[in-house]
N, C-alpha and C positions, 0 to 999 in steps of 0.2 A: 642286294648291295654287297660288294665284296669286302673282306676284312680290311683291305687297304684303304677303302673309302669310309668305312664305319669308324675307324679310330679317330681321324680328325674331327668327325661330326660329333662323336661322344665327348672329346676334349673341349670343343666349342660350346656345346650345350652345358657341360659342367662348369666351365668358366663363367658363362653368363648367369647360371643359377646360384653360383656361390659368390658372386660379387656382392660386396657389402653395400647397402643403400647409402646414398650420398647424405652426408651430414650437413645440416644447416650451419652456416658460419655466422658467428656473432660479430657484428661490425659496429664501430664507433660512429655515432650520428649526432645530430643536434635536435633537441626536442623543445617544443613550446606547448605548455599545458595551460589552458584557459578554462575558467569555471563559468558556468551559465547562471549561477545564483547571484550575479551582480557584483561579485568581488572585482575590484579594479586590478588587482595583482595578477600578473601572468608569470607563471614559473617557467624559466628557460634554462637550458644548460646542456651539457654533454649527456648523452644517453647511449645505452647499448640496445642494438636492434637485431632481431633474428627473424627470418621468414623462410618457411618451407611448406610447400603444397598449399599455399593460401593461408596458413596459420601464421600469426604474427605475435611476437613477444617483445616487449619494450621495458627496459629498466632505466629509471632516472635515479641514479645513485642508490642509496639505502632506503630512501623514502618512498618511492613509488615503483610498482611492478604492474604491468598491464598485459592482458592476454586476450587476444582477439582470434578465436577459432574460426576457420573458414565457414563452418556450418552455421554460425551465428550472424554472418553478414546479412544485412537486410532485415534481420529479426531483432537482434539485441544491439546492433551497432551499424552505422553507416561508414563505408570506406570510400574515399576519393583518391584516386591515383592521378597525380600530375607529373609533369616533367621533372620538377625540382623538389617535390615533396609528396608525402602520403598523409592524408588526414583521416582520423578516426573520430566519429562523433557518437557518443554514448551517454544517455542519461544527463547527468549534470556537468559533463566536461567535453571539451574538444582537444584532442592531442594531434599535434602536427609533427611529423618526423621528417627532417631534412637529412637524407642519406648522405649527401655530399658535404656534410658539415655545416658549420654556422653560416646562414645566408648573409650576403653583403647588404648593408643598409642603404 
């Protein structure tokens, strides 16, 4: 391969290898937290949601923080993806995340 062809190839490879990995964006969502222990109260409100490579993190204000690593799906929690929400079921609670904001009643 001649020098004229090598230079663009080296630049292209360098550009691809040095590109920063995409950062997961935190988006505002609406969450509903239901307890399985018989509590009648369901906690609902705005939450922050981040998803990258199957890993999910959710924060409901200062009170609750949830972490759902991709490798734990099916072992530590169940994840259900729907058109209008994502639901996580783990142990004593069910967390539903509406990425489009508060659902209409």
